[in-house]
Each structure stands twice: as structure tokens, then as C-alpha cells.
Backbone bond lengths (Angstrom), bond angles and torsions (degrees), N, CA, C in turn:
res aa  C-N    CA-C-N  psi(-1)  N-CA   C-N-CA  omega(-1)  CA-C   N-CA-C  phi
1 M - - - 1.458 - - 1.537 110.65 -
2 I 1.337 115.21 -43.92 1.470 118.82 -178.98 1.524 110.45 -63.52
3 L 1.343 116.30 -40.59 1.464 119.61 -180.00 1.524 110.74 -64.88
4 R 1.337 116.47 -37.16 1.470 118.89 177.60 1.524 110.54 -62.93
5 Q 1.358 116.00 -42.63 1.455 119.47 179.17 1.525 111.63 -61.65
6 M 1.352 115.27 -41.95 1.459 118.64 179.42 1.520 110.34 -64.20
7 A 1.321 117.68 -41.69 1.458 120.95 178.98 1.515 110.96 -61.32
8 T 1.350 116.00 -38.48 1.465 120.04 178.46 1.529 110.40 -63.70
9 K 1.337 115.83 -42.89 1.464 119.52 178.70 1.526 111.45 -63.19
10 L 1.335 116.11 -39.82 1.463 119.14 179.10 1.519 111.01 -63.51
11 R 1.341 116.04 -40.94 1.474 118.61 177.75 1.519 110.88 -64.10
12 T 1.330 115.68 -36.41 1.465 119.56 178.95 1.529 110.95 -63.19
13 C 1.362 115.79 -45.20 1.464 119.90 177.63 1.512 111.33 -62.25
14 N 1.307 116.06 -37.66 1.468 120.03 -179.54 1.508 111.56 -64.99
15 R 1.343 115.14 -38.49 1.483 118.35 178.01 1.518 110.20 -65.33
16 Y 1.330 115.75 -38.92 1.466 118.27 178.36 1.529 111.54 -62.33
17 L 1.304 115.80 -37.11 1.464 118.98 -178.69 1.517 112.14 -67.41
18 H 1.323 117.79 -26.19 1.463 121.61 -176.03 1.521 113.01 -105.47
19 T 1.324 117.13 9.06 1.460 120.53 176.62 1.514 108.90 -122.65
20 N 1.317 115.50 -178.36 1.461 121.16 -178.30 1.533 111.90 -97.29
21 K 1.335 117.62 22.87 1.455 119.67 178.75 1.523 110.24 -59.95
22 S 1.324 114.13 156.44 1.466 118.79 -177.57 1.520 110.81 -71.00
23 S 1.324 115.25 159.16 1.449 121.17 178.29 1.531 111.01 -63.89
24 T 1.383 117.23 -27.72 1.473 120.75 178.92 1.521 110.50 -65.45
25 D 1.341 115.98 -44.51 1.460 120.24 178.76 1.527 110.85 -62.48
26 L 1.322 116.11 -40.60 1.463 119.89 179.99 1.519 110.27 -65.30
27 A 1.317 117.35 -41.78 1.463 121.14 179.74 1.522 110.60 -63.14
28 N 1.364 117.44 -39.65 1.457 120.95 178.74 1.529 110.73 -63.25
29 A 1.350 115.66 -40.58 1.462 119.35 -179.66 1.516 111.00 -65.24
30 I 1.327 116.07 -39.71 1.469 120.26 179.61 1.518 110.06 -67.26
31 A 1.325 117.00 -39.23 1.460 120.73 179.45 1.518 111.11 -62.51
32 E 1.338 116.61 -41.96 1.459 120.51 177.90 1.523 111.14 -63.32
33 L 1.319 115.48 -39.82 1.468 119.20 178.26 1.516 110.69 -64.55
34 N 1.330 117.38 -39.88 1.463 120.89 177.93 1.522 111.59 -61.10
35 K 1.339 117.13 -39.80 1.458 120.43 178.51 1.525 110.89 -63.72
36 E 1.335 115.85 -41.46 1.465 119.83 177.91 1.526 110.55 -61.62
37 M 1.332 117.04 -42.58 1.462 121.41 179.66 1.528 111.01 -63.46
38 E 1.355 117.11 -41.04 1.457 120.94 -179.46 1.520 111.34 -67.06
39 S 1.354 116.80 -34.25 1.459 119.50 179.83 1.527 111.93 -68.68
40 V 1.330 116.14 -25.34 1.468 120.24 -179.52 1.524 110.96 -91.26
41 F 1.328 116.49 -47.09 1.462 120.77 -171.98 1.526 114.34 -104.75
42 G 1.318 116.94 -4.10 1.456 119.72 -177.69 1.510 111.18 93.41
43 D 1.329 115.10 177.24 1.463 120.13 -178.91 1.512 111.19 -67.03
44 A 1.319 115.88 149.21 1.465 121.18 176.35 1.520 109.25 -68.42
45 P 1.332 118.69 148.40 1.468 121.06 178.55 1.519 110.67 -61.99
46 P 1.354 116.57 145.31 1.475 119.40 -178.74 1.509 111.58 -64.75
47 V 1.301 115.03 144.49 1.454 121.09 177.95 1.517 108.06 -102.56
48 G 1.295 117.05 96.78 1.446 121.90 -177.93 1.502 111.46 -132.33
49 S 1.328 115.34 -172.85 1.456 119.48 -177.33 1.502 111.47 -69.50
50 N 1.385 116.98 -22.89 1.458 120.29 -178.36 1.515 112.95 -96.19
51 S 1.297 117.73 0.11 1.465 120.76 -177.85 1.517 110.48 -71.44
52 S 1.333 115.25 135.02 1.465 119.23 179.45 1.512 111.59 -69.24
53 M 1.329 116.72 -20.61 1.461 119.72 179.83 1.515 111.23 -64.40
54 N 1.357 116.05 -28.24 1.456 118.45 -178.68 1.511 112.60 -67.97
55 N 1.326 115.07 -19.95 1.456 118.75 -177.63 1.521 113.54 -89.41
56 L 1.326 116.82 -5.51 1.456 120.23 -179.30 1.519 110.21 -79.39
57 P 1.335 118.67 139.00 1.470 120.75 177.28 1.507 110.60 -69.42
58 L 1.316 115.41 149.09 1.452 120.05 178.65 1.506 111.74 -69.22
59 T 1.305 117.40 -31.99 1.456 121.70 178.12 1.514 108.64 -128.31
60 Q 1.328 116.42 151.14 1.448 121.86 -179.71 1.504 110.16 -128.45
61 D 1.322 115.44 146.27 1.452 121.34 175.22 1.517 108.57 -80.52
62 T 1.311 117.28 118.62 1.461 121.69 -176.14 1.517 112.94 -88.41
63 T 1.341 117.40 5.08 1.455 120.35 178.50 1.515 109.66 -69.75
64 F 1.341 117.25 126.57 1.457 121.68 -179.06 1.513 110.52 -83.68
65 V 1.335 116.72 127.25 1.460 122.69 175.65 1.512 107.63 -117.57
66 P 1.339 119.36 116.01 1.460 121.34 -178.92 1.521 111.26 -57.75
67 P 1.341 117.20 147.43 1.468 120.43 178.74 1.520 111.53 -56.66
68 G 1.339 116.27 138.65 1.450 120.50 176.45 1.509 114.36 87.06
69 I 1.343 116.96 -6.10 1.458 119.58 -177.20 1.520 111.38 -93.43
70 E 1.349 115.68 -41.30 1.461 120.13 -171.59 1.518 112.34 -59.71
71 E 1.362 116.93 -40.59 1.446 117.84 -176.08 1.517 112.96 -72.02
72 N 1.344 117.32 -17.56 1.463 120.41 -177.99 1.516 113.84 -102.21
73 V 1.321 116.67 -9.55 1.452 119.59 -169.98 1.526 112.11 -65.33
74 H 1.336 116.87 -30.72 1.465 118.93 -178.74 1.522 111.99 -81.48
75 D 1.345 116.00 -26.01 1.453 119.48 -177.09 1.519 112.21 -84.91
76 Q 1.331 116.27 -42.63 1.463 119.13 -176.44 1.528 108.17 -151.55
77 H 1.311 116.66 93.19 1.444 120.60 -177.00 1.520 110.11 -99.00
78 L 1.332 115.97 163.61 1.454 121.87 177.72 1.524 108.61 -81.35
79 T 1.321 116.30 115.52 1.460 120.12 -172.86 1.525 112.89 -71.15
80 H 1.330 117.96 -20.21 1.459 120.18 -179.77 1.526 112.73 -88.91
81 I 1.344 116.54 7.88 1.465 120.94 177.00 1.520 108.03 -120.96
82 S 1.334 116.52 126.48 1.459 120.84 -179.36 1.520 110.52 -75.43
83 R 1.325 116.50 174.74 1.465 121.29 179.99 1.518 112.23 -63.97
84 T 1.334 116.96 -20.90 1.460 120.88 178.51 1.521 112.11 -95.32
85 G 1.346 116.71 5.71 1.459 119.96 177.03 1.516 114.89 87.12
86 E 1.320 117.44 8.90 1.454 120.70 -178.88 1.527 110.84 -94.36
87 A 1.339 115.79 150.18 1.465 120.42 176.66 1.519 109.75 -67.66
88 Q 1.316 115.65 142.38 1.457 119.48 -178.91 1.530 110.13 -148.41
89 M 1.318 115.38 154.64 1.456 121.21 171.85 1.524 107.56 -90.25
90 V 1.326 116.57 127.80 1.460 120.86 -173.55 1.528 110.63 -68.40
91 D 1.323 116.16 135.42 1.462 121.50 175.49 1.527 108.25 -83.31
92 V 1.324 116.98 112.96 1.464 121.39 -177.46 1.528 111.88 -103.83
93 S 1.312 116.60 15.63 1.470 120.28 -175.38 1.522 112.73 -57.57
94 S 1.311 117.39 -37.15 1.462 120.76 -175.41 1.527 113.33 -87.59
95 K 1.318 117.85 -3.22 1.465 120.13 -177.97 1.526 111.33 -75.57
96 E 1.323 114.09 155.65 1.456 120.13 -179.57 1.522 110.90 -79.50
97 T 1.317 116.65 140.40 1.464 121.52 176.85 1.526 109.16 -80.95
98 T 1.329 115.92 117.65 1.463 120.89 179.57 1.528 109.43 -138.64
99 K 1.315 115.97 168.38 1.459 120.18 173.91 1.520 108.63 -74.88
100 R 1.303 116.25 130.74 1.457 122.46 -177.78 1.530 109.24 -119.51
101 V 1.316 116.73 131.94 1.463 122.18 178.28 1.522 108.64 -136.58
102 A 1.324 116.49 140.15 1.460 121.13 176.07 1.523 109.22 -141.87
103 I 1.329 115.92 140.39 1.461 122.36 177.04 1.522 107.96 -124.12
104 A 1.312 116.09 130.72 1.464 121.89 179.87 1.519 109.44 -128.78
105 G 1.315 115.79 166.94 1.456 119.39 179.53 1.515 111.90 -148.22
106 C 1.323 116.29 163.11 1.455 122.32 171.21 1.524 108.47 -159.56
107 K 1.308 116.56 171.44 1.459 121.74 -178.34 1.517 109.34 -135.28
108 V 1.327 115.76 138.95 1.464 121.47 174.66 1.525 107.20 -115.10
109 I 1.321 116.15 111.52 1.458 121.22 179.86 1.532 107.97 -87.72
110 L 1.344 115.66 112.20 1.467 121.23 -173.03 1.517 113.28 -88.46
111 G 1.311 117.56 -33.50 1.462 119.94 -165.88 1.525 108.62 87.60
112 Q 1.328 116.73 158.22 1.470 119.99 -171.09 1.524 112.99 -63.58
113 K 1.324 118.00 -41.75 1.473 120.11 -176.12 1.529 111.20 -60.15
114 A 1.345 116.50 -53.73 1.463 120.54 -178.99 1.522 110.76 -67.42
115 F 1.329 116.53 -35.79 1.464 120.35 179.38 1.527 111.14 -61.11
116 D 1.326 116.36 -44.33 1.468 120.05 -179.83 1.527 111.12 -63.91
117 L 1.328 116.55 -37.48 1.462 119.76 179.11 1.531 111.37 -67.88
118 V 1.323 117.18 -40.05 1.460 120.63 178.28 1.524 109.99 -66.72
119 S 1.322 116.43 -42.43 1.464 120.90 -179.82 1.521 111.96 -60.51
120 A 1.330 115.80 -37.76 1.466 121.11 -179.53 1.527 112.44 -88.74
121 N 1.339 116.52 2.08 1.467 122.95 -177.44 1.531 111.16 54.38
122 Q 1.333 114.53 47.10 1.461 120.28 -177.85 1.529 112.60 -114.56
123 I 1.321 117.60 13.18 1.465 120.47 173.92 1.521 107.93 -69.18
124 T 1.324 116.80 131.08 1.468 120.94 -172.64 1.528 113.27 -61.98
125 K 1.331 118.11 -25.69 1.465 120.24 -179.37 1.523 112.78 -77.88
126 G 1.332 117.68 -14.83 1.462 119.23 177.15 1.513 113.31 126.52
127 D 1.318 115.69 -160.75 1.461 123.63 -176.62 1.535 109.36 -73.84
128 V 1.316 115.70 100.74 1.464 121.19 -172.99 1.524 111.98 -60.87
129 L 1.313 117.15 -49.30 1.460 120.45 -173.31 1.524 112.32 -66.24
130 T 1.329 116.84 -38.26 1.475 119.87 179.81 1.520 111.45 -69.75
131 V 1.329 116.15 -44.75 1.471 119.59 -179.84 1.527 110.38 -64.27
132 A 1.341 117.18 -42.15 1.466 120.58 -179.67 1.528 111.05 -65.25
133 K 1.312 116.63 -35.62 1.475 120.50 178.17 1.529 110.61 -61.83
134 I 1.348 115.86 -47.45 1.468 119.89 179.64 1.526 110.38 -64.46
135 A 1.340 116.45 -39.43 1.469 120.22 179.14 1.521 110.59 -62.28
136 G 1.341 116.90 -38.98 1.458 119.90 179.10 1.515 112.72 -64.16
137 V 1.324 116.27 -40.89 1.465 120.46 177.49 1.528 110.20 -62.79
138 N 1.321 115.89 -46.29 1.469 119.44 178.39 1.522 111.70 -62.96
139 G 1.329 115.88 -38.28 1.463 119.84 179.42 1.513 112.30 -61.42
140 A 1.331 116.51 -42.64 1.468 119.84 178.87 1.522 111.12 -59.57
141 K 1.319 116.41 -39.74 1.474 120.52 -178.41 1.526 112.25 -72.05
142 Q 1.335 117.71 -17.40 1.460 121.50 -178.35 1.532 112.50 -102.79
143 T 1.318 117.59 10.67 1.467 120.50 -173.21 1.519 113.01 -55.94
144 S 1.305 117.82 -46.24 1.471 120.18 -177.06 1.524 112.02 -66.50
145 N 1.327 117.44 -22.08 1.468 120.30 176.01 1.524 111.65 -80.66
146 L 1.331 116.21 -26.11 1.462 120.88 -177.12 1.523 112.34 -90.75
147 I 1.332 117.19 -37.03 1.461 122.49 -178.60 1.523 108.23 -106.20
148 P 1.330 118.88 112.52 1.468 122.05 -167.30 1.528 115.78 -54.76
149 L 1.334 118.85 -39.50 1.462 120.38 -172.03 1.522 113.49 -99.73
150 C 1.339 117.58 9.05 1.466 120.60 175.90 1.528 110.53 -77.63
151 H 1.320 116.23 145.22 1.454 120.39 176.72 1.525 110.63 -77.41
152 N 1.310 115.14 148.29 1.465 121.43 175.01 1.515 108.01 -84.79
153 I 1.342 115.84 97.70 1.462 119.89 -173.13 1.520 110.78 -109.33
154 S 1.321 115.06 161.52 1.457 121.80 179.22 1.529 108.94 -93.72
155 L 1.333 116.35 111.23 1.454 121.26 -179.76 1.528 110.04 -82.48
156 T 1.323 116.43 137.76 1.459 120.63 177.77 1.522 112.25 -100.29
157 H 1.349 116.54 -14.53 1.461 119.49 -178.41 1.521 110.01 -161.69
158 I 1.321 116.56 138.32 1.464 122.67 173.21 1.524 107.79 -137.29
159 R 1.309 115.47 130.91 1.462 120.99 176.76 1.524 109.25 -131.05
160 V 1.339 116.32 132.80 1.465 121.33 176.30 1.526 107.62 -132.82
161 D 1.332 116.48 119.85 1.460 122.09 179.16 1.516 110.05 -118.72
162 L 1.340 116.27 136.23 1.464 122.44 177.96 1.523 108.78 -122.19
163 T 1.317 116.58 128.45 1.461 122.29 -176.44 1.518 109.98 -128.33
164 L 1.326 116.37 131.79 1.464 121.22 176.92 1.527 109.96 -78.85
165 N 1.325 116.21 132.31 1.460 122.00 177.95 1.527 108.76 -119.97
166 K 1.330 115.95 105.77 1.455 120.61 -175.12 1.523 112.72 -71.93
167 K 1.339 117.89 -20.47 1.458 120.75 -177.53 1.524 112.17 -60.50
168 D 1.315 116.33 -41.29 1.470 119.28 179.57 1.524 111.44 -122.71
169 F 1.339 117.04 16.56 1.471 123.27 177.52 1.534 110.77 53.79
170 S 1.323 114.99 53.43 1.462 120.52 -175.81 1.521 111.24 -128.58
171 V 1.333 114.06 166.53 1.461 122.21 169.04 1.518 106.74 -111.47
172 E 1.323 116.87 119.21 1.462 121.27 177.37 1.524 108.87 -94.44
173 I 1.308 115.48 128.46 1.471 121.25 -174.67 1.515 110.04 -117.93
174 E 1.315 116.16 132.50 1.467 121.60 174.80 1.518 108.85 -127.46
175 G 1.322 115.52 133.72 1.462 120.63 179.55 1.513 111.28 -127.13
176 E 1.305 115.96 142.60 1.460 121.77 178.76 1.527 109.58 -130.83
177 A 1.315 115.57 136.10 1.460 121.13 176.67 1.522 108.76 -129.33
178 A 1.324 116.36 144.80 1.464 121.18 -179.87 1.520 110.23 -139.51
179 S 1.318 114.78 150.87 1.457 121.27 179.09 1.520 108.72 -161.40
180 T 1.311 116.75 157.80 1.456 121.78 170.18 1.522 106.95 -114.68
181 G 1.330 115.46 106.85 1.461 118.24 -174.35 1.511 111.86 -169.56
182 K 1.346 115.03 -157.88 1.458 122.20 -172.47 1.513 113.24 -105.66
183 T 1.330 118.13 0.14 1.460 120.48 179.03 1.518 109.89 -143.15
184 G 1.331 116.10 155.08 1.456 121.50 -173.10 1.524 114.03 -74.18
185 V 1.349 114.38 170.27 1.463 120.90 -176.57 1.529 111.08 -119.43
186 E 1.336 117.03 24.34 1.457 120.15 178.73 1.529 111.98 -60.07
187 M 1.317 115.76 -42.78 1.466 119.42 -178.02 1.521 111.48 -66.44
188 E 1.334 116.98 -35.01 1.464 120.46 178.78 1.530 110.55 -65.52
189 A 1.343 116.85 -42.43 1.462 120.45 179.15 1.526 111.08 -65.70
190 M 1.327 116.59 -42.25 1.467 120.16 -179.17 1.524 111.69 -70.84
191 T 1.326 116.93 -35.12 1.461 119.74 175.95 1.522 110.71 -65.79
192 A 1.334 117.00 -38.16 1.462 121.06 179.42 1.522 111.43 -58.87
193 V 1.335 117.65 -48.88 1.461 119.70 -177.45 1.532 111.63 -72.42
194 T 1.324 116.53 -31.96 1.465 119.54 178.86 1.520 111.34 -67.37
195 I 1.332 117.12 -46.19 1.463 120.90 179.39 1.523 110.59 -66.26
196 A 1.331 117.44 -38.04 1.464 120.29 176.17 1.524 110.45 -62.63
197 G 1.331 116.85 -42.82 1.460 120.88 178.13 1.515 112.67 -63.53
198 L 1.318 116.88 -41.78 1.469 120.61 177.52 1.527 111.38 -64.19
199 T 1.327 116.03 -34.67 1.464 119.87 178.35 1.523 111.21 -67.76
200 V 1.336 116.77 -40.98 1.468 119.81 174.86 1.527 109.71 -59.12
201 Y 1.316 116.07 -45.01 1.465 120.19 178.78 1.524 110.85 -59.38
202 D 1.313 116.59 -47.67 1.468 120.80 -177.70 1.531 111.75 -60.39
203 M 1.308 116.59 -40.63 1.461 119.90 -176.20 1.527 112.53 -76.75
204 C 1.342 116.44 -20.72 1.465 120.07 -175.90 1.525 114.29 -109.91
205 K 1.317 117.90 -4.37 1.457 119.88 -172.45 1.525 113.36 -63.97
206 A 1.334 117.87 -24.61 1.458 119.86 177.69 1.528 111.93 -69.95
207 A 1.334 116.05 -24.73 1.465 120.49 -178.80 1.525 111.90 -86.41
208 S 1.345 117.70 -24.78 1.466 120.34 -178.19 1.524 110.31 -159.63
209 K 1.325 114.93 141.86 1.471 121.00 175.88 1.521 111.61 -98.78
210 D 1.331 117.38 0.14 1.467 121.32 -176.41 1.524 113.31 -95.81
211 I 1.307 118.32 7.36 1.463 121.48 -176.59 1.534 110.03 -65.95
212 Q 1.324 115.77 138.46 1.466 121.58 179.72 1.527 110.29 -128.44
213 I 1.325 115.72 137.76 1.462 121.86 172.04 1.521 107.04 -103.02
214 T 1.336 116.55 118.86 1.469 120.12 -173.37 1.527 111.30 -132.48
215 D 1.339 114.20 169.54 1.472 123.16 169.43 1.524 114.36 55.82
216 V 1.321 117.33 38.77 1.469 119.11 172.41 1.528 107.58 -70.60
217 R 1.320 117.31 121.47 1.457 119.54 -171.63 1.532 111.47 -160.40
218 L 1.317 114.60 155.50 1.465 120.79 171.42 1.518 108.44 -84.71
219 E 1.317 116.95 131.83 1.457 121.20 -179.33 1.528 112.17 -103.21
220 H 1.317 116.88 -35.42 1.462 119.39 -175.00 1.525 109.72 -158.53
221 K 1.312 115.84 144.89 1.462 120.18 172.50 1.517 109.54 -148.06
222 M 1.320 115.82 153.10 1.457 121.00 176.64 1.519 109.47 -147.51
223 G 1.337 114.93 157.24 1.450 120.95 -179.61 1.511 112.31 98.67
224 G 1.319 115.47 160.62 1.454 120.62 177.86 1.519 113.19 82.37
225 K 1.321 116.18 -175.48 1.458 122.53 -175.21 1.521 112.32 -64.28
226 S 1.338 117.05 -36.93 1.467 120.33 -177.12 1.518 112.91 -78.97
227 G 1.333 117.21 -8.78 1.457 120.55 175.31 1.515 114.27 73.17
228 E 1.321 116.20 -141.95 1.463 121.02 -174.15 1.534 110.16 -99.29
229 W 1.346 114.90 143.45 1.453 121.65 179.02 1.521 109.14 -145.01
230 S 1.335 116.71 138.77 1.460 121.90 176.13 1.522 109.15 -136.13
231 R 1.307 116.80 141.43 1.455 121.47 -178.61 1.529 111.59 -63.28
232 N 1.302 118.10 -34.97 1.467 121.66 -174.57 1.518 113.32 -83.07
233 K 1.332 118.05 -3.62 1.465 120.86 -178.93 1.513 110.81 -99.63
């Protein structure tokens, strides 16, 4: 019954808001509604100097910030995310032009059967290591087409080396990319070794379904504002 009465009062206030009734009539309706609310929920808390309500802001920012992000955002923010949370391509116009070098690596674990075939150059698709090397070079040059927010940069050097490791029946791949410009070449080096690894997989998959591509990682980089970095240091 009480809820019905409150609903009736709310409808009454709503009608006042959408008609030309005087402000006095509207105030009376609101006062009656307040009395109904107090009879159900009790008196409203006092509004004084010690009330915690006085300390609440009148407006609040409804933007959600995940825990642990806000305190770090000023020190180290994600450059590919704008202030509004949208993906963006970083403007590198103001950056200094320096020599940039990056070295990356990965491993393709073949298993003994496929490893022996690659070692003897008996894979039916052809020379695995040579084809994968060329694929890695091409992959580095196509990085900006594959990764949406990467810059289209002019590479001055690409190196892709593949080495057979009999200890774990794997192919170890190392890629190096270099450029003189305003942005780094880490993605180009990592794309080179990834594409080379995928090519090894493609050429050997008929011999084994257990092949794994692992440990894709940046090993070393130099140039730019952050300077030199090595995984082993």
C-alpha cells in the first residue's frame, strides 16, 4: 500500500513537470512526497558541518579506470592508446633521428624425424632453411602491412640466420633489423623470425604434427630515447 502511494506521488510530480502548473504547486507535491519517504525510511540525515555528505563532490567522473592503472599512467603509459582509450598510431614527428637496431629470436622444435629430414635436405617441399631465410627477410619488410599501428619505415639492413640444434632437434632462428629513423625496428626483427619460423613449420608439417614454434622474443635493441637494452643484462 505504501509503495502504491509513493508511486502515485511520483506520477503527480511528473505531471507537474510536464504541465504549466505553478512552482508553488510543484513544491507542495514534492513536500508531500518527502513526508511519505520519511514515514517509510525515517528522517533524512542531518545536513551539518560534520556530515559526510558535505564532502561528496557534486559531479563525478564516470570514466572507469582499472585498478593499478591510474598510478602508473603518468610514468609509463601505452603510446598506442589515446587519452580517450582509442587505438592510435603514434606521432613520431618530434622524435630524434638515430640509428636503430633490433635483434630477435625464436625456436622451432621439429622432433627427431623432421629434424633428420631437414638436416639431410630431404623435405619434399625443398630447402627448408633457405626458403625460411628468404621468407623472414620478406616478412620484416611487410611488418607495417601486418601490424596495423606499426610505422612504414625504411629498413637499411635485415639479417635472418637459421641454425640446426641437434640437442633438442630444433631450428634456432635469429633476426636482425636496422634503420636510421625516428622509430624502432623491434617489430621488424620479431616479424622476421616469426615468419621464418612459420615457414619452417609449413615446409615440415607433412613430416610431423608435433612441431612447435617457441620463445619468440626480443634479444637486443639500440637507438632512440630509451637507448640500449639487452635481455641478458
